[in-house]
C-alpha positions as CSV (number, residue, x, y, z in Angstrom):
1,M,0.4,-14.7,-47.1
2,Q,-3.3,-15.0,-48.2
3,S,-3.5,-18.4,-46.5
4,N,-2.2,-17.2,-43.2
5,K,-4.6,-14.1,-43.3
6,L,-7.6,-16.3,-44.1
7,R,-6.7,-19.0,-41.4
8,M,-6.5,-16.2,-38.7
9,A,-9.9,-14.8,-40.0
10,I,-11.7,-18.1,-39.9
11,R,-10.2,-19.3,-36.5
12,A,-10.2,-16.2,-34.5
13,T,-12.8,-14.1,-35.8
14,A,-15.3,-15.6,-38.1
15,A,-18.0,-15.7,-35.7
16,A,-17.3,-11.9,-34.8
17,A,-17.7,-11.1,-38.5
18,V,-20.8,-13.1,-39.3
19,L,-22.8,-12.9,-36.1
20,G,-21.5,-9.9,-34.3
21,V,-19.8,-11.9,-31.6
22,A,-17.2,-10.0,-29.7
23,G,-13.7,-11.2,-30.4
24,Q,-11.6,-11.8,-27.4
25,A,-8.6,-10.2,-29.2
26,G,-9.8,-6.7,-27.7
27,A,-10.7,-8.2,-24.3
28,V,-9.7,-6.7,-21.0
29,S,-7.2,-9.0,-19.7
30,F,-5.6,-9.4,-16.2
31,N,-4.2,-11.8,-13.7
32,A,-5.8,-12.8,-10.5
33,G,-3.0,-14.8,-8.8
34,D,-2.2,-17.6,-11.3
35,Y,-5.4,-17.4,-13.1
36,E,-5.3,-15.5,-16.5
37,M,-8.7,-13.6,-16.8
38,S,-10.3,-11.8,-19.7
39,V,-13.6,-9.8,-19.6
40,Y,-14.9,-8.9,-23.0
41,G,-18.1,-7.9,-24.8
42,Y,-19.7,-5.0,-26.5
43,A,-22.6,-2.4,-26.6
44,R,-24.4,-2.5,-29.7
45,L,-27.4,-0.5,-31.4
46,N,-29.5,-2.3,-33.9
47,A,-32.3,-0.5,-36.0
48,S,-34.4,-1.5,-38.8
49,Y,-36.7,0.1,-41.3
50,D,-39.3,-2.4,-42.8
51,V,-40.5,-0.9,-46.0
52,D,-43.2,-3.5,-46.3
53,S,-44.8,-5.5,-43.5
54,D,-43.3,-5.6,-40.0
55,Q,-40.7,-8.5,-40.0
56,A,-38.6,-7.4,-37.1
57,L,-37.6,-9.6,-34.2
58,S,-35.6,-8.6,-31.3
59,T,-32.2,-7.3,-32.1
60,R,-34.2,-6.1,-35.4
61,S,-33.5,-9.4,-37.1
62,G,-35.8,-10.3,-39.9
63,S,-38.5,-13.1,-39.5
64,F,-40.1,-15.3,-42.0
65,D,-43.2,-15.6,-40.0
66,G,-46.1,-13.6,-41.0
67,L,-44.4,-12.9,-44.5
68,V,-46.9,-14.7,-46.5
69,N,-50.0,-12.8,-48.1
70,N,-48.5,-9.5,-46.7
71,D,-49.7,-7.3,-49.5
72,D,-52.3,-5.6,-47.5
73,A,-50.4,-5.5,-44.3
74,P,-49.4,-1.9,-43.0
75,D,-46.0,-0.8,-44.2
76,G,-43.1,1.3,-43.0
77,H,-42.1,0.3,-39.7
78,F,-39.1,1.5,-37.7
79,G,-37.5,0.1,-34.5
80,A,-34.5,-0.1,-32.6
81,D,-33.1,-1.9,-29.6
82,A,-29.6,-2.9,-27.8
83,F,-30.6,-6.4,-26.9
84,Q,-27.7,-7.9,-28.8
85,S,-25.3,-6.1,-26.3
86,R,-23.2,-8.9,-24.3
87,I,-20.7,-9.5,-21.8
88,G,-18.5,-12.5,-21.2
89,V,-15.6,-13.7,-19.0
90,T,-12.9,-16.3,-19.8
91,T,-10.6,-17.8,-17.3
92,M,-7.5,-19.9,-17.7
93,T,-6.5,-21.9,-14.6
94,P,-2.8,-22.8,-13.8
95,Q,-3.6,-26.1,-14.8
96,G,-4.6,-25.2,-18.4
97,V,-8.3,-25.4,-18.0
98,K,-10.4,-22.8,-20.0
99,I,-13.7,-21.7,-18.6
100,N,-16.0,-19.3,-20.5
101,V,-19.2,-17.8,-19.4
102,E,-21.1,-15.4,-21.6
103,G,-24.4,-13.9,-21.9
104,D,-26.4,-11.2,-23.8
105,F,-29.9,-9.6,-23.4
106,R,-32.0,-11.3,-26.1
107,G,-33.8,-13.5,-23.5
108,S,-37.7,-13.5,-23.1
109,G,-38.2,-11.6,-26.1
110,G,-35.5,-9.0,-25.5
111,G,-34.2,-7.1,-22.5
112,S,-33.5,-10.0,-20.1
113,L,-30.3,-11.7,-19.6
114,R,-29.8,-14.7,-21.8
115,L,-27.0,-17.5,-21.4
116,R,-25.1,-18.0,-24.5
117,H,-21.9,-19.9,-23.4
118,A,-21.1,-21.7,-20.2
119,Y,-18.4,-24.4,-20.7
120,G,-15.2,-25.7,-19.5
121,E,-12.5,-27.2,-21.7
122,Y,-9.3,-29.1,-21.1
123,N,-6.9,-31.2,-23.3
124,G,-9.6,-31.3,-26.2
125,V,-12.6,-32.2,-23.9
126,L,-15.4,-29.7,-23.7
127,M,-18.4,-29.9,-21.6
128,G,-21.1,-27.4,-21.2
129,Q,-23.0,-25.1,-23.7
130,T,-21.6,-23.6,-26.6
131,W,-21.9,-23.7,-30.5
132,S,-23.0,-26.8,-31.6
133,N,-20.3,-29.0,-33.2
134,F,-22.9,-29.3,-36.1
135,T,-22.2,-25.6,-37.0
136,S,-19.5,-23.9,-39.0
137,F,-19.0,-20.1,-39.8
138,V,-16.4,-20.8,-42.7
139,G,-19.0,-20.3,-45.4
140,N,-20.9,-17.5,-43.8
141,T,-21.2,-14.0,-45.3
142,A,-20.9,-11.1,-42.9
143,T,-24.4,-9.8,-42.2
144,L,-25.8,-7.1,-39.9
145,D,-28.9,-9.3,-39.4
146,F,-28.1,-11.1,-36.1
147,D,-29.7,-14.4,-37.3
148,S,-28.1,-14.1,-40.8
149,M,-29.3,-16.0,-44.0
150,P,-31.4,-19.2,-44.5
151,G,-29.2,-22.2,-45.5
152,A,-26.1,-21.2,-43.4
153,A,-24.2,-24.4,-42.4
154,G,-25.8,-26.4,-39.6
155,Y,-27.6,-25.4,-36.4
156,Q,-26.0,-22.0,-36.1
157,A,-27.0,-22.0,-32.5
158,R,-25.5,-23.0,-28.9
159,T,-26.3,-26.3,-27.2
160,A,-25.5,-28.3,-24.1
161,Q,-23.0,-30.9,-25.3
162,A,-19.8,-33.0,-24.3
163,R,-17.2,-32.7,-27.2
164,Y,-13.7,-34.0,-28.0
165,T,-11.6,-32.3,-30.4
166,S,-8.3,-33.6,-31.9
167,G,-6.6,-31.3,-34.6
168,P,-9.3,-30.5,-37.2
169,L,-11.7,-33.2,-36.2
170,S,-14.3,-33.0,-33.5
171,I,-17.0,-35.3,-32.2
172,A,-19.8,-34.5,-29.8
173,L,-22.9,-35.7,-27.9
174,E,-25.5,-33.0,-27.9
175,E,-28.8,-32.1,-26.6
176,P,-31.2,-33.3,-29.4
177,N,-33.4,-31.0,-31.3
178,S,-36.4,-32.2,-33.4
179,S,-40.0,-31.8,-33.8
180,F,-43.0,-33.3,-35.4
181,V,-45.5,-31.5,-37.9
182,S,-48.5,-33.1,-36.1
183,D,-49.4,-31.4,-32.7
184,A,-50.7,-34.5,-31.3
185,A,-47.5,-36.3,-31.8
186,N,-45.6,-33.4,-30.2
187,L,-47.4,-33.9,-27.1
188,A,-45.9,-37.5,-26.8
189,Q,-42.6,-36.7,-28.3
190,K,-39.7,-38.2,-26.7
191,D,-36.0,-37.8,-26.9
192,A,-34.4,-41.1,-25.9
193,L,-30.8,-40.3,-27.2
194,P,-28.5,-37.4,-27.7
195,A,-27.6,-36.1,-31.2
196,L,-24.3,-37.5,-32.4
197,T,-22.2,-35.0,-34.4
198,A,-18.8,-35.1,-36.1
199,R,-17.2,-32.3,-37.9
200,L,-13.8,-31.7,-39.8
201,E,-12.7,-28.2,-40.1
202,D,-9.2,-27.0,-41.5
203,S,-7.4,-24.9,-44.2
204,A,-5.2,-25.6,-47.2
205,G,-3.7,-22.9,-49.4
206,G,-6.0,-20.1,-49.9
207,M,-9.2,-22.0,-48.8
208,S,-10.8,-22.9,-45.5
209,Y,-13.3,-25.7,-45.5
210,S,-15.6,-27.5,-42.9
211,A,-17.9,-30.6,-43.3
212,A,-20.1,-32.2,-40.7
213,V,-22.6,-35.0,-40.2
214,L,-25.3,-35.4,-37.5
215,A,-27.6,-38.4,-36.7
216,H,-30.4,-38.3,-34.0
217,Q,-33.6,-40.1,-33.1
218,V,-36.9,-38.6,-33.6
219,G,-39.9,-40.4,-31.9
220,Y,-42.9,-40.4,-29.7
221,D,-44.3,-42.5,-26.7
222,T,-47.8,-42.5,-25.7
223,G,-47.4,-45.3,-23.1
224,S,-49.1,-47.8,-25.3
225,D,-47.4,-46.8,-28.6
226,D,-43.7,-46.1,-29.2
227,E,-42.3,-45.4,-32.6
228,S,-39.1,-43.6,-33.7
229,A,-36.9,-43.2,-36.8
230,V,-33.3,-42.1,-37.5
231,G,-32.8,-38.6,-39.0
232,F,-29.5,-37.2,-40.1
233,A,-28.1,-34.0,-41.6
234,T,-24.8,-32.9,-43.3
235,F,-23.2,-29.9,-44.6
236,V,-20.1,-28.6,-46.5
237,A,-18.9,-25.1,-46.3
238,A,-15.8,-23.2,-47.7
239,K,-14.3,-19.8,-48.1
240,M,-11.8,-18.8,-50.6
241,A,-9.5,-15.8,-50.8
242,L,-9.3,-14.6,-54.4
243,S,-7.0,-11.8,-53.6
244,D,-6.1,-9.5,-50.7
245,M,-9.3,-7.8,-51.2
246,I,-11.9,-10.3,-52.2
247,T,-13.4,-13.5,-50.6
248,V,-16.0,-15.7,-51.9
249,Q,-17.7,-18.3,-49.6
250,G,-20.7,-20.7,-49.3
251,S,-22.5,-23.6,-47.9
252,L,-24.6,-26.6,-48.9
253,S,-27.0,-28.5,-46.6
254,Y,-29.2,-31.7,-46.7
255,T,-31.3,-33.0,-44.1
256,D,-33.8,-36.1,-43.9
257,G,-35.4,-36.4,-40.6
258,A,-33.4,-33.4,-39.2
259,N,-34.8,-30.2,-40.5
260,S,-34.4,-28.7,-37.1
261,Y,-30.8,-28.5,-38.1
262,L,-31.8,-26.9,-41.5
263,Y,-31.2,-23.3,-40.8
264,R,-34.2,-21.0,-41.0
265,S,-36.3,-23.6,-42.9
266,G,-39.5,-23.1,-40.8
267,D,-41.5,-20.2,-39.8
268,N,-38.4,-18.5,-38.8
269,F,-35.7,-21.3,-37.7
270,G,-36.0,-25.0,-38.1
271,A,-39.0,-26.9,-39.8
272,A,-40.4,-30.1,-38.5
273,S,-38.2,-33.3,-38.8
274,A,-40.9,-35.8,-39.1
275,Y,-44.7,-36.7,-39.1
276,V,-46.7,-39.4,-38.0
277,D,-48.7,-41.4,-40.8
278,G,-52.3,-43.1,-40.5
279,S,-50.7,-46.2,-39.1
280,G,-48.7,-44.6,-36.4
281,D,-45.3,-44.8,-38.2
282,V,-42.8,-42.0,-38.0
283,E,-41.9,-40.6,-41.4
284,T,-39.1,-38.3,-42.0
285,I,-39.1,-35.1,-43.7
286,S,-36.3,-34.0,-46.1
287,G,-34.8,-30.6,-47.1
288,Y,-31.9,-28.8,-48.5
289,G,-30.4,-25.5,-48.5
290,G,-27.3,-23.3,-49.3
291,T,-25.6,-19.9,-49.2
292,I,-23.3,-18.0,-51.5
293,G,-21.7,-14.7,-51.0
294,A,-18.7,-12.2,-51.4
295,G,-16.6,-9.9,-49.2
296,I,-14.8,-6.9,-50.7
297,D,-12.2,-5.2,-48.4
298,L,-12.1,-1.6,-49.6
299,G,-9.3,-0.6,-47.1
300,G,-9.4,1.9,-44.4
301,G,-11.8,-0.3,-42.3
302,R,-14.4,-0.4,-44.9
303,S,-15.9,-3.3,-46.6
304,V,-18.8,-4.6,-48.8
305,N,-20.7,-7.8,-48.3
306,I,-23.4,-9.4,-50.7
307,G,-24.9,-12.8,-50.2
308,Y,-28.0,-14.9,-50.9
309,G,-29.3,-17.9,-48.9
310,L,-32.1,-20.3,-49.8
311,V,-33.7,-23.5,-48.0
312,E,-36.7,-25.8,-49.3
313,V,-38.4,-28.5,-47.4
314,D,-40.0,-31.5,-49.3
315,W,-43.6,-31.9,-47.8
316,D,-44.8,-34.1,-50.7
317,D,-44.9,-37.3,-48.8
318,A,-46.6,-35.7,-45.8
319,E,-49.3,-34.1,-48.1
320,D,-49.8,-37.4,-49.9
321,D,-50.5,-39.0,-46.6
322,G,-53.1,-36.4,-45.8
323,V,-51.2,-34.3,-43.1
324,A,-52.3,-30.7,-43.0
325,V,-49.2,-29.0,-44.2
326,A,-50.6,-26.1,-46.5
327,D,-49.5,-23.3,-44.2
328,Q,-46.0,-25.0,-43.8
329,S,-43.1,-22.8,-45.4
330,E,-41.8,-24.7,-48.5
331,T,-39.2,-22.2,-49.5
332,N,-37.4,-19.4,-47.6
333,S,-34.9,-17.1,-49.1
334,A,-33.0,-14.0,-48.5
335,A,-30.7,-11.6,-50.4
336,M,-28.5,-8.9,-48.8
337,A,-26.0,-6.5,-49.4
338,N,-24.2,-4.2,-46.8
339,Y,-21.5,-1.7,-46.2
340,K,-19.5,-1.9,-43.0
341,W,-16.9,0.9,-41.7
342,T,-14.4,0.6,-38.7
343,P,-13.7,4.2,-38.1
344,V,-11.3,3.3,-35.2
345,Q,-10.3,0.0,-33.6
346,N,-13.2,-1.6,-31.7
347,V,-16.0,0.5,-33.4
348,M,-18.0,-0.7,-36.2
349,M,-20.9,0.9,-38.0
350,G,-22.9,-0.4,-40.9
351,V,-26.0,-0.2,-43.1
352,E,-27.7,-3.2,-44.8
353,Y,-30.5,-3.8,-47.4
354,Q,-32.4,-7.1,-47.0
355,F,-35.0,-8.8,-49.1
356,L,-36.9,-11.7,-47.6
357,K,-39.2,-14.2,-49.6
358,R,-41.3,-17.0,-48.4
359,E,-43.6,-19.7,-50.3
360,N,-45.8,-22.0,-48.5
361,V,-46.9,-25.6,-49.6
362,S,-50.3,-24.1,-50.6
363,G,-48.6,-21.8,-53.3
364,D,-49.3,-18.7,-51.2
365,D,-46.2,-16.4,-50.8
366,G,-45.0,-13.1,-49.7
367,D,-41.9,-10.9,-49.5
368,A,-40.5,-7.8,-48.0
369,S,-37.6,-5.2,-48.1
370,R,-35.8,-4.1,-45.0
371,I,-33.0,-1.7,-44.3
372,L,-30.8,-2.3,-41.3
373,F,-28.4,-0.1,-39.3
374,A,-26.0,-1.3,-36.6
375,A,-23.3,0.5,-34.4
376,Q,-21.1,-1.7,-32.2
377,Y,-18.4,-0.8,-29.6
378,N,-16.2,-3.6,-28.5
379,F,-14.1,-4.1,-25.4
């Protein structure tokens, strides 16, 4: 019984629980001729109170940017917005082709429509933009923070791709995502090949699990000089039901030359993947991270979730080679605890405490406490 419940949670509503995605189980469905149509989405209010420095992004998500040396920063900041609200349409054609288009209002800093998903899928072949194949929600703990915790498995974002899925295995070619720590190299950065990803995701007994690998090229081309290196990333993630009430979950990640895929490892999201040394060679930068958490179902639509996430980037080689990395983030971490309540179907309210901490290569650090509130109404 536990296995069936967990499998349904992972496959049908994991993204909804973790990142606030509207589950299509509550969608408005109808037929247009031989086409099956579903319209889904939600309206959501996010509010935050920053006890210390103002760390709020749009959707009131917590940012690691500006966190260092924040002791003298003004404290006590309140804000609210509804930018996370979204709407999507799914169509199933008579031939069995699925088409999904979805957007929210987080674009251009908040308030503008932003494309999230736009893809078609037939017989296991998917093309378009959706969650990166190098992503899993299996090990994520449910947070009210839209951007979730550092160290979550994989990219945790959507990207253009061509993917093939057969059973629990999926392989994809994706839009590459990399960066250099050197601004000069960024000007000549070249993406010559797509990123290659492979993921296995399944469940057995009371456990669901996921593992993935990614390889991509990071390089530059000035016209006279052309250098590159291969970067890779990997993660494992799992969720286990200890009882009908309690689940534990977590993930571990390692990257070398692919820190863009090490979630929330930089100023706010991915750190640099490589640097260019004095001889012009591309040198990769490694990093690692992980999360751990627990969810407690209190019954009556009430739940408590606690979690911790951490990422660390190894800048030693870059520093030894004379690259200016003192202001780069070496460690980002976050701890959170929340209470969520569903008073009636399709309505969720919650409150969350969040503690963010950052330490730079220079040794300078900073931290901040935040309180979040959310109210979401699904359709």
